[in-house]
C-alpha positions as CSV (number, residue, x, y, z in Angstrom):
1,M,-9.5,-43.2,79.0
2,S,-13.2,-42.4,79.2
3,E,-15.2,-41.5,76.1
4,K,-15.4,-37.9,77.2
5,E,-11.7,-37.7,77.4
6,Q,-11.3,-39.4,74.0
7,N,-13.6,-36.9,72.3
8,K,-11.8,-34.0,73.9
9,A,-8.4,-35.4,72.7
10,T,-9.7,-35.9,69.1
11,S,-11.7,-32.6,68.8
12,S,-10.1,-29.5,67.2
13,P,-9.1,-26.6,69.4
14,P,-11.4,-23.6,69.2
15,L,-10.6,-21.0,66.5
16,T,-9.2,-17.7,67.5
17,K,-10.7,-14.4,66.2
18,E,-7.9,-14.0,63.7
19,Q,-8.5,-17.5,62.3
20,I,-12.2,-16.9,62.0
21,Y,-11.6,-13.7,60.2
22,Q,-9.1,-15.3,57.8
23,K,-11.5,-18.2,57.1
24,N,-14.3,-15.8,56.2
25,L,-12.1,-13.8,53.9
26,E,-11.0,-16.9,52.1
27,R,-14.6,-17.9,51.6
28,I,-15.5,-14.5,50.2
29,S,-12.5,-14.4,47.9
30,R,-13.4,-17.8,46.4
31,L,-17.0,-16.8,45.8
32,N,-16.7,-13.2,44.8
33,F,-13.8,-13.0,42.3
34,S,-14.3,-16.2,40.4
35,R,-17.1,-14.7,38.3
36,L,-15.5,-11.3,37.9
37,S,-12.1,-12.6,36.9
38,K,-13.6,-15.1,34.5
39,T,-15.5,-12.3,32.8
40,I,-12.6,-9.9,32.3
41,V,-10.0,-12.5,31.3
42,Q,-12.4,-14.1,28.8
43,D,-12.9,-10.7,27.1
44,L,-9.2,-10.2,26.9
45,I,-8.7,-13.6,25.3
46,N,-11.5,-12.9,22.9
47,N,-10.0,-9.6,21.9
48,R,-6.7,-11.2,21.2
49,K,-8.4,-13.7,18.9
50,E,-10.0,-10.9,17.0
51,S,-6.7,-9.8,15.5
52,V,-6.2,-11.8,12.3
53,L,-2.6,-10.4,11.9
54,L,-1.5,-11.6,15.4
55,T,-3.1,-15.0,15.0
56,K,-1.7,-15.6,11.5
57,Y,1.8,-14.2,12.2
58,P,3.0,-14.1,15.8
59,K,5.7,-11.4,16.3
60,E,8.3,-14.0,17.3
61,K,7.8,-15.8,13.9
62,V,8.0,-12.5,12.0
63,V,11.4,-11.6,13.6
64,E,12.6,-15.1,12.8
65,F,11.7,-14.8,9.1
66,L,13.3,-11.4,8.8
67,S,16.5,-12.6,10.3
68,K,16.9,-15.2,7.5
69,P,15.7,-13.4,4.4
70,Q,17.2,-15.7,1.8
71,Q,16.1,-19.0,3.5
72,C,12.6,-17.5,4.3
73,E,12.1,-15.7,1.0
74,K,8.7,-17.3,0.3
75,Q,7.5,-16.9,3.9
76,I,8.3,-13.2,3.9
77,R,6.7,-12.7,0.5
78,D,3.5,-14.6,1.6
79,M,3.5,-12.5,4.8
80,S,3.7,-9.3,2.8
81,I,0.8,-10.4,0.6
82,F,-1.2,-11.2,3.7
83,L,-0.5,-7.8,5.3
84,Y,-1.3,-6.0,2.0
85,V,-4.8,-7.5,2.2
86,N,-5.3,-7.1,6.0
87,S,-3.5,-4.0,7.0
88,S,-4.9,-0.7,5.6
89,Q,-1.7,1.2,6.5
90,Y,0.5,-1.3,4.6
91,R,-1.8,-1.3,1.6
92,R,-1.9,2.5,1.4
93,L,1.8,2.7,1.7
94,C,2.3,0.3,-1.3
95,N,-0.4,2.0,-3.3
96,Y,1.1,5.4,-2.6
97,F,4.5,4.4,-4.2
98,S,2.9,2.5,-7.1
99,K,0.7,5.5,-8.1
100,L,3.2,8.2,-7.4
101,P,4.5,8.7,-11.0
102,T,2.3,10.1,-13.7
103,F,3.8,7.6,-16.3
104,N,4.0,10.4,-18.9
105,Y,6.6,9.7,-21.6
106,Y,8.0,11.0,-24.9
107,I,9.9,9.4,-27.7
108,A,13.2,10.7,-29.0
109,P,15.5,9.6,-31.9
110,Y,19.2,9.0,-31.4
111,N,22.1,8.2,-33.7
112,L,20.3,10.1,-36.4
113,P,22.4,10.2,-39.6
114,K,23.0,13.6,-41.3
115,N,21.4,12.6,-44.6
116,Y,18.2,10.7,-43.9
117,N,14.8,10.3,-45.6
118,K,12.3,12.4,-43.7
119,N,9.3,10.3,-45.0
120,S,11.0,7.0,-44.0
121,F,11.9,8.5,-40.7
122,L,8.3,9.6,-40.0
123,V,6.9,6.2,-41.0
124,N,9.2,4.4,-38.5
125,Y,8.5,7.0,-35.8
126,Q,4.8,6.3,-36.3
127,K,5.5,2.6,-35.8
128,V,7.1,3.2,-32.4
129,V,4.3,5.6,-31.5
130,S,1.6,3.1,-32.3
131,L,3.4,0.4,-30.5
132,L,3.7,2.4,-27.2
133,E,0.1,3.5,-27.5
134,K,-0.9,-0.2,-27.6
135,F,1.2,-0.8,-24.4
136,N,-1.2,1.4,-22.4
137,F,1.4,2.3,-19.8
138,K,-0.8,4.2,-17.4
139,S,-2.9,1.1,-16.9
140,Q,-0.3,-1.7,-17.1
141,L,2.5,0.0,-15.0
142,V,0.3,0.8,-12.0
143,K,-0.5,-2.9,-11.6
144,I,3.1,-3.9,-12.1
145,F,4.5,-1.3,-9.7
146,N,1.9,-2.3,-7.1
147,I,3.0,-5.9,-7.1
148,C,6.6,-4.8,-6.9
149,F,6.1,-2.8,-3.8
150,Y,4.6,-5.6,-1.8
151,Q,6.5,-8.5,-3.4
152,D,9.7,-6.7,-4.4
153,I,9.7,-8.5,-7.8
154,F,7.3,-8.7,-10.7
155,C,7.8,-11.6,-13.2
156,G,5.4,-11.5,-16.1
157,L,4.7,-12.7,-19.6
158,Y,3.5,-10.3,-22.3
159,F,1.1,-11.2,-25.1
160,E,0.3,-9.0,-28.1
161,T,-1.8,-8.9,-31.1
162,Q,-2.0,-6.3,-33.9
163,D,-4.1,-4.0,-31.8
164,S,-3.7,-5.1,-28.1
165,F,-1.1,-5.9,-25.5
166,D,-1.4,-7.6,-22.1
167,I,1.0,-8.6,-19.3
168,V,0.2,-11.6,-17.1
169,P,2.0,-12.1,-13.8
170,V,3.8,-15.4,-13.0
171,N,4.1,-16.8,-9.5
172,P,7.6,-15.6,-8.3
173,D,8.0,-18.7,-6.1
174,F,8.9,-20.5,-9.4
175,C,11.1,-17.8,-10.9
176,K,14.8,-17.0,-10.4
177,I,16.8,-14.1,-11.9
178,S,19.3,-15.7,-14.1
179,S,20.9,-13.0,-16.3
180,K,20.8,-9.3,-17.3
181,E,20.7,-7.9,-20.8
182,D,20.6,-4.3,-22.0
183,G,20.0,-3.2,-18.4
184,C,17.0,-5.6,-18.2
185,L,16.6,-8.4,-15.6
186,I,16.0,-11.8,-17.1
187,Y,14.3,-14.6,-15.0
188,S,14.2,-18.3,-15.6
189,L,10.9,-20.2,-15.0
190,D,10.7,-23.5,-13.2
191,F,8.6,-25.6,-15.6
192,D,7.8,-28.1,-12.8
193,Y,5.2,-25.4,-12.0
194,F,3.0,-26.7,-14.7
195,K,3.2,-30.4,-13.8
196,T,0.2,-30.0,-11.5
197,R,-1.1,-27.0,-13.4
198,Q,-1.3,-28.1,-17.0
199,Y,-4.7,-26.3,-17.3
200,L,-2.7,-23.0,-17.2
201,L,-0.7,-23.8,-20.3
202,D,-3.3,-22.5,-22.8
203,S,-3.6,-19.2,-20.9
204,Y,0.2,-18.8,-21.0
205,G,0.4,-19.1,-24.7
206,T,2.0,-21.4,-27.4
207,T,5.6,-20.5,-26.5
208,I,5.3,-21.6,-22.9
209,K,3.5,-24.7,-23.9
210,Q,6.2,-25.7,-26.4
211,M,8.9,-25.0,-23.8
212,Y,7.1,-27.2,-21.3
213,Y,6.7,-30.1,-23.7
214,A,10.4,-29.8,-24.6
215,Y,11.1,-30.4,-20.9
216,T,8.6,-33.2,-20.2
217,G,8.2,-34.7,-23.6
218,Y,5.0,-35.2,-25.6
219,Q,3.2,-37.4,-28.0
220,E,2.8,-36.4,-31.6
221,I,-0.7,-36.2,-33.1
222,V,-0.8,-36.9,-36.8
223,N,-4.2,-36.6,-38.6
224,G,-6.0,-36.8,-35.3
225,K,-4.2,-40.0,-34.3
226,K,-1.5,-40.5,-31.7
227,G,2.0,-40.8,-33.1
228,K,5.4,-41.5,-31.6
229,K,6.4,-40.2,-28.3
230,I,9.1,-37.5,-28.1
231,K,11.3,-37.8,-25.1
232,G,11.8,-34.7,-23.0
233,N,15.0,-33.1,-21.7
234,S,15.3,-32.9,-17.9
235,K,18.0,-30.2,-18.3
236,L,15.3,-27.9,-19.5
237,R,13.5,-27.6,-16.2
238,W,14.6,-23.9,-15.8
239,Q,14.2,-21.9,-19.0
240,E,14.1,-18.2,-19.9
241,P,10.8,-17.3,-21.6
242,P,11.4,-15.0,-24.6
243,N,8.2,-12.9,-24.0
244,Q,9.0,-11.9,-20.5
245,I,9.3,-8.7,-18.4
246,C,11.0,-8.6,-15.0
247,I,11.0,-5.5,-12.6
248,K,12.5,-5.5,-9.1
249,V,12.6,-2.8,-6.5
250,N,15.8,-4.0,-4.7
251,E,17.8,-4.2,-7.9
252,D,21.0,-4.3,-6.0
253,Q,20.0,-7.7,-4.4
254,L,19.3,-10.3,-7.1
255,L,19.8,-13.5,-5.2
256,Y,16.5,-13.3,-3.5
257,S,13.4,-11.0,-3.3
258,F,12.8,-9.0,-0.2
259,P,9.7,-6.6,-0.1
260,P,11.0,-3.0,0.3
261,F,8.9,-2.4,3.4
262,A,9.4,-5.8,5.1
263,A,11.3,-4.0,7.9
264,I,8.1,-2.4,9.2
265,F,6.3,-5.8,9.7
266,P,7.0,-5.7,13.4
267,D,5.7,-2.1,13.6
268,I,2.5,-3.2,12.0
269,L,2.1,-6.0,14.6
270,N,2.9,-3.4,17.3
271,L,0.1,-1.2,16.0
272,E,-2.3,-4.2,16.2
273,D,-1.2,-4.8,19.8
274,Y,-2.0,-1.2,20.8
275,K,-5.3,-1.4,19.0
276,L,-6.3,-4.4,21.1
277,I,-5.1,-2.8,24.3
278,T,-7.3,0.3,23.4
279,K,-10.3,-1.9,22.7
280,T,-9.8,-3.7,26.0
281,G,-9.6,-0.3,27.8
282,E,-12.9,0.8,26.1
283,I,-14.6,-2.4,27.3
284,L,-13.2,-1.9,30.9
285,D,-14.8,1.6,30.8
286,H,-18.2,-0.2,31.1
287,Y,-17.3,-2.6,33.9
288,K,-18.7,-2.1,37.4
289,I,-18.5,-3.9,40.7
290,I,-21.4,-4.2,43.1
291,A,-20.5,-5.0,46.7
292,L,-22.9,-6.8,49.0
293,Q,-22.0,-6.2,52.7
294,I,-22.4,-9.1,55.1
295,P,-23.0,-8.0,58.7
296,V,-20.6,-9.3,61.4
297,N,-20.6,-9.3,65.2
298,D,-18.1,-7.8,67.6
299,N,-16.0,-11.0,67.3
300,G,-15.7,-10.6,63.5
301,E,-18.1,-13.5,62.8
302,F,-20.8,-13.4,60.1
303,T,-24.3,-13.0,61.6
304,L,-25.9,-14.4,58.4
305,D,-25.7,-18.0,57.4
306,S,-23.5,-18.7,54.3
307,D,-26.5,-20.3,52.4
308,I,-28.6,-17.1,52.8
309,C,-25.6,-15.0,51.6
310,D,-25.1,-17.2,48.6
311,K,-28.8,-17.1,47.8
312,Y,-29.0,-13.3,47.5
313,Y,-25.6,-13.2,45.9
314,N,-26.8,-15.5,43.1
315,Q,-30.0,-13.5,42.7
316,V,-28.0,-10.3,42.1
317,C,-25.7,-12.0,39.6
318,A,-28.7,-13.3,37.7
319,N,-30.0,-9.8,37.2
320,V,-26.9,-8.0,35.9
321,N,-25.1,-8.3,32.6
322,S,-21.7,-9.9,32.1
323,Q,-19.9,-6.5,32.4
324,V,-21.1,-6.0,36.0
325,G,-19.2,-7.9,38.7
326,V,-20.7,-8.8,42.1
327,I,-18.7,-9.4,45.3
328,Q,-19.4,-10.0,49.0
329,T,-17.5,-8.2,51.7
330,P,-17.8,-7.6,55.4
331,M,-16.7,-4.0,54.9
332,K,-18.8,-1.1,53.6
333,M,-18.1,-0.6,49.9
334,D,-19.6,1.5,47.1
335,S,-19.9,0.5,43.4
336,V,-16.6,0.6,41.5
337,S,-16.3,1.9,37.9
338,F,-13.2,1.4,35.6
339,Q,-13.1,4.7,33.7
340,N,-10.6,7.0,32.0
341,T,-8.5,4.0,31.0
342,T,-8.1,4.6,27.3
343,T,-6.4,8.0,27.0
344,K,-2.9,6.7,27.2
345,E,-3.8,3.7,25.0
346,N,-5.2,6.0,22.3
347,N,-2.0,8.1,22.3
348,A,0.0,4.9,22.1
349,V,-1.9,3.9,18.9
350,Q,-1.3,7.2,17.3
351,N,2.4,7.0,18.2
352,A,2.6,3.5,16.9
353,E,1.1,4.5,13.6
354,K,3.4,7.5,13.3
355,E,6.4,5.2,14.0
356,L,5.2,2.8,11.3
357,F,5.3,5.4,8.5
358,T,8.5,6.9,10.0
359,S,10.2,3.5,9.8
360,A,9.0,3.3,6.1
361,G,10.7,6.6,5.4
362,S,7.5,8.4,4.5
363,S,5.7,11.3,6.2
364,I,2.5,10.3,8.0
365,N,1.0,13.6,6.9
366,L,0.6,12.0,3.4
367,F,-1.8,9.4,4.9
368,G,-4.0,11.7,7.0
369,G,-1.7,12.0,10.1
370,E,-0.5,15.1,12.0
371,N,0.3,18.3,10.2
372,T,3.9,19.1,9.4
373,S,5.7,21.9,7.7
374,S,5.3,22.1,3.9
375,S,9.0,22.1,3.3
376,S,9.7,18.9,5.3
377,L,6.7,17.3,3.5
378,A,8.1,18.3,0.1
379,L,11.5,16.8,0.9
380,S,9.8,13.6,2.1
381,I,7.9,13.3,-1.2
382,K,11.1,13.9,-3.2
383,N,12.7,11.0,-1.4
384,D,9.7,8.8,-2.2
385,Q,9.8,9.9,-5.8
386,A,13.3,8.7,-6.2
387,I,12.3,5.2,-5.3
388,S,9.4,5.1,-7.8
389,F,11.4,6.8,-10.5
390,A,14.1,4.1,-10.2
391,L,11.5,1.5,-11.3
392,L,10.6,3.8,-14.3
393,R,14.2,3.5,-15.5
394,Q,13.9,-0.3,-15.5
395,V,10.7,0.0,-17.6
396,E,12.6,2.3,-20.0
397,N,15.3,-0.3,-20.4
398,W,12.8,-3.0,-21.2
399,V,10.8,-0.9,-23.7
400,N,13.9,0.4,-25.4
401,K,15.2,-3.2,-25.7
402,Y,11.8,-4.2,-27.3
403,I,12.2,-1.3,-29.8
404,K,15.8,-2.3,-30.5
405,N,14.6,-5.8,-31.4
406,M,12.2,-4.4,-34.0
407,N,15.3,-3.7,-36.2
408,L,14.1,-0.4,-37.5
409,P,16.3,1.6,-39.8
410,Y,16.3,4.4,-37.2
411,D,17.0,4.3,-33.5
412,F,14.4,5.5,-31.0
413,K,14.2,5.6,-27.3
414,V,11.5,6.1,-24.7
415,H,12.0,8.3,-21.7
416,F,9.5,8.6,-18.8
417,L,9.3,12.0,-17.2
418,N,10.5,12.4,-13.6
419,Q,7.0,13.7,-12.8
420,S,4.8,12.7,-9.9
421,I,1.2,13.5,-9.0
422,Y,2.5,16.0,-6.4
423,D,4.8,18.1,-8.7
424,E,2.8,17.8,-11.9
425,D,2.2,21.6,-12.3
426,D,5.8,22.5,-11.5
427,V,7.2,20.2,-14.2
428,C,4.7,21.5,-16.7
429,K,5.8,25.1,-15.9
430,R,9.4,24.2,-16.3
431,Y,8.9,22.7,-19.8
432,Q,6.5,25.4,-20.8
433,G,9.3,28.0,-20.0
434,A,11.8,25.9,-22.0
435,A,9.4,25.8,-24.9
436,H,8.9,29.5,-24.7
437,D,12.6,30.0,-24.9
438,G,12.9,27.7,-28.0
439,V,14.9,24.9,-26.4
440,P,14.9,22.0,-28.9
441,G,12.6,19.1,-28.0
442,S,11.0,21.1,-25.2
443,R,7.6,21.3,-26.9
444,S,7.5,17.5,-27.0
445,L,8.4,17.4,-23.3
446,Y,5.7,20.0,-22.5
447,A,3.1,18.0,-24.3
448,A,4.1,14.9,-22.4
449,S,4.1,16.8,-19.1
450,I,0.4,17.8,-19.5
451,G,-0.4,14.1,-20.1
452,M,-0.4,13.9,-23.9
453,S,1.1,10.8,-25.4
454,P,3.1,11.1,-28.7
455,S,0.1,9.6,-30.5
456,D,-2.2,12.3,-28.9
457,V,0.1,15.0,-30.2
458,I,0.1,13.7,-33.7
459,C,-3.5,12.9,-34.0
460,C,-4.8,16.0,-32.2
461,N,-2.7,18.2,-34.5
462,E,-4.2,16.6,-37.5
463,L,-7.7,16.8,-36.0
464,E,-7.5,20.5,-35.3
465,D,-6.2,21.1,-38.8
466,V,-9.3,19.2,-40.2
467,L,-11.7,21.0,-37.9
468,G,-10.2,24.4,-38.6
469,F,-9.1,25.1,-35.1
470,K,-5.8,26.4,-36.3
471,N,-7.6,29.4,-37.8
472,W,-9.2,30.3,-34.6
473,K,-8.1,33.5,-32.9
474,P,-7.6,33.6,-29.2
475,M,-10.2,35.4,-27.2
476,Q,-9.5,39.1,-26.5
477,T,-7.9,39.5,-23.1
478,S,-5.5,41.9,-21.5
479,S,-2.7,39.6,-22.6
480,T,-3.8,39.4,-26.2
481,L,-4.5,43.1,-26.8
482,S,-1.7,45.1,-28.5
483,S,-0.3,48.2,-27.0
484,N,-2.1,50.3,-29.7
485,D,-5.4,48.8,-28.8
486,G,-5.4,50.2,-25.3
487,R,-8.5,50.5,-23.1
488,P,-11.6,51.9,-24.7
489,S,-11.9,55.6,-24.1
490,N,-15.0,57.4,-22.7
491,A,-15.2,59.3,-26.0
492,S,-15.5,56.0,-27.9
493,K,-18.4,55.1,-25.7
494,N,-20.0,58.6,-25.9
495,K,-19.5,59.2,-22.2
496,P,-18.4,62.5,-20.6
497,L,-15.0,62.6,-18.8
498,T,-15.0,62.6,-15.0
499,E,-13.4,65.5,-13.1
500,S,-10.2,63.5,-12.6
501,G,-10.2,62.5,-16.3
502,E,-10.4,66.1,-17.4
503,Q,-7.5,67.0,-15.2
504,T,-5.5,64.1,-16.7
505,Q,-6.3,65.2,-20.2
506,N,-5.4,68.8,-19.5
507,N,-2.0,67.8,-18.0
508,D,-1.3,65.4,-21.0
509,E,-0.5,62.7,-18.4
510,N,-1.4,59.8,-20.8
511,D,0.9,61.0,-23.7
512,D,3.7,58.7,-22.7
513,K,1.5,55.6,-22.0
């Protein structure tokens, strides 16, 4: 075989028009869309990373935790704390329930004997009044309720002096409800908690320190010198602190804690998803594509060399920002804009936020959402009040147990009014009407409903007596004028009667008034 025949045998057959066209398209595709796709995909990835919630707690993990509430108690509680810090909707929901009650209260005696010493009774009543004034409910209970609504349980230790009272929270990861007494939950504390945190013993008081040393053992110090070692008791790992308070939202489930709004965790993550989609849509609104047309001949072949095309393509790319894509095409093509992509996404965000509060059982209108009828809103608030007022009953039980342990000669109980910041005026009017009708105890209830503590009532009554306020007469108004006072006449003011006034006088029309 000659050399010419060998070259002919080894050379490729000539390309058809369709093959040439396909080859050109492949070359354009590789060159054009590599930069554009990289830009868009990178932005979407970056947007995903901007969500702290989705990065910290993937939705699949959240569903797994919620499906095993007892085994994943700590993980769910940690997630709730995390969402409380990072989700404004979740934080507002918890704050709404914790600040819903007014925390107004009154003190009432019970089991009062027929023959009792009034002076002794008043002295003991004053002791209870002073004690509860020291508790400072309106400050302490808001903090306790707030923790309850995003952790389900509050375990605390209280400390008091002659004129002060404070409650310190304890990490619920090391607490378990162990008993119930006088309607109050009692928790046991795991004293292993202090093995790596002995620096906290002083802040938790002498009682906790003694209980810890009874568990681990200690070394006596006599006259500043080390004495014999006292062996600890390993059975005292879990102990019930005597100076404790325990409040739980889900009181019907005592084996483990489960935040009351844990069921909406997936809804919160859905809302974050929709926010990211909306943000991506807003970015896509600024994207554009510039098309560079490459001329072709009648056979569909490019008339410009690929190096020349690439040269001008790169020049264009170097002079536009990252939100403008550049492509090469043999067809005529105008610039392309990605607009009007966020309308549906914005609606999806609003619907997701509405669904979040609906799943929680509260009206979104309370949190700045869409308007609803006042009657449905009022019913929603009443339902929310029932949840917060149930916690007030637990606080009542704890306070009444505390008073009971004072061993006073008379029995007293505390009752918090079922009054919220939304029906404050209505409750005041109800007790005001009862006081006007002379219902026993209604004046104390009315004073409590306007925000006065029993101490305020006693002290302000004495203060007004000292300052002489009780001798003050109310200002003359239409409601304080007697029927005989009437309206001043024109004659008393040395003014002539009008024509209509003279007619009234002549007809004696005012005689029966």
